[in-house]
N, C-alpha and C positions, 0 to 999 in steps of 0.2 A: 471556407473556414467559418465555424460558428461564431456568433457574436459573444462579447465578453460576459454579458449577463447570463446567457444560456450556459456558457462554460462554467461560470462560478456556481450556478445552480446544480449542474451535473457533477461537478467536483465535490461539492458539499454532500450531495446525495450519495456519491460513491464512497466517501470516507465516513460520513455520519449515518445516513439513512440505511445504507446497506450493512451497517453495523461493523465495519472493519475495526473501528476504534473499540467498540464494545467487545468484539471477539478477541482482540488482542489483550484487553484488560482481563477478560475471563481466562485466557490462556496463561496469564502471568502466574496464576495460582500454582500450576504444576511445572512452569518453565523457568529457565534461568535468564529471564529478561523482564523489562519493565517498559510499558508504553506510556508516553507522555505527549500531550498535545499543547502547543503554544502557537497562538496566532495563525491557526489553520495548518500548521506544520505538525505532522505526526512523527515522533521519534521512537524508535525501538532500541533500548539500551540493554546490552548483554553483560552478564556477570562473568560467566565462563563458557567458552572463551570470550575474552573482552571484545567488544565491538559496538557499533552503532549504525542503525539504518535510519535514513531520513526519507519520509514520504511527503511530497509537497506539490501542490498545484502550481503549475507554471503558466500564468495567465497569458503572457505575450505570445506563446506558441500553442496555447490551448491544449496542454498535455499535463498529465500527472507524472512527475519524475520520482523515481526511487533510487536513492544512492545506497547500494548494498554490495557487499562482497567485492569491494574495489571496482565496481562497475556502476554505470548509470543506465537505468532501465526507463525508457520513455514510452508511456502509454497514451494512445490516442483514443478518442471517443468513437465507439462503434454503435451506430443506430441499431444494427441487427442484434447485437448482444445487450443493448441498453446498459452499457458499462464501458469503462476504460479498459482497453486491451493492449497487450504487447504485440506490435505488428509482426514481429519475427515468427511467432508461433500461435497467436490468437488467445493466449492465456489472459484471463480476466484478472482484475486487480487483486481480489481477495485470495484466489488460489495461487497467484504469483507470490504474494507476500508470505503465504504459508510455506511454499516451496523454498523461498529464500531463507526463511527462518530455520526450516528443517535442515537445509544445507549447512548453515552456520553452526547449528547445534549438533549435527550429525545424527539426527533422529527425525522421524516423521512428526509433523505438526499439523493438526486439523483446526482450521479456523472457520470451517463451514458450519452454518447453523442447521 
């Protein structure tokens, strides 16, 4: 298991440096949602249909958790991908968030730069 400092660095990099937050804010322009960050937790709040996704680093287990679509998605760090990925299918953080938002809105959402 990676140490806490490395996890925190990787989590900040995944959410901030890989511009997940910036991509979500840019996508707000044409979408029915708003992205807000508070204390390292990223919230995606939907107007229609109403809903809320929560993206948060979970330091004790060294994962990024996404609460969305009545499900908890737990992403582990992948050295090979240099990103947090969903163990079930290998989807990286940003494409997974785009897919979940698209599912909620019923349309394709592109968060990739």
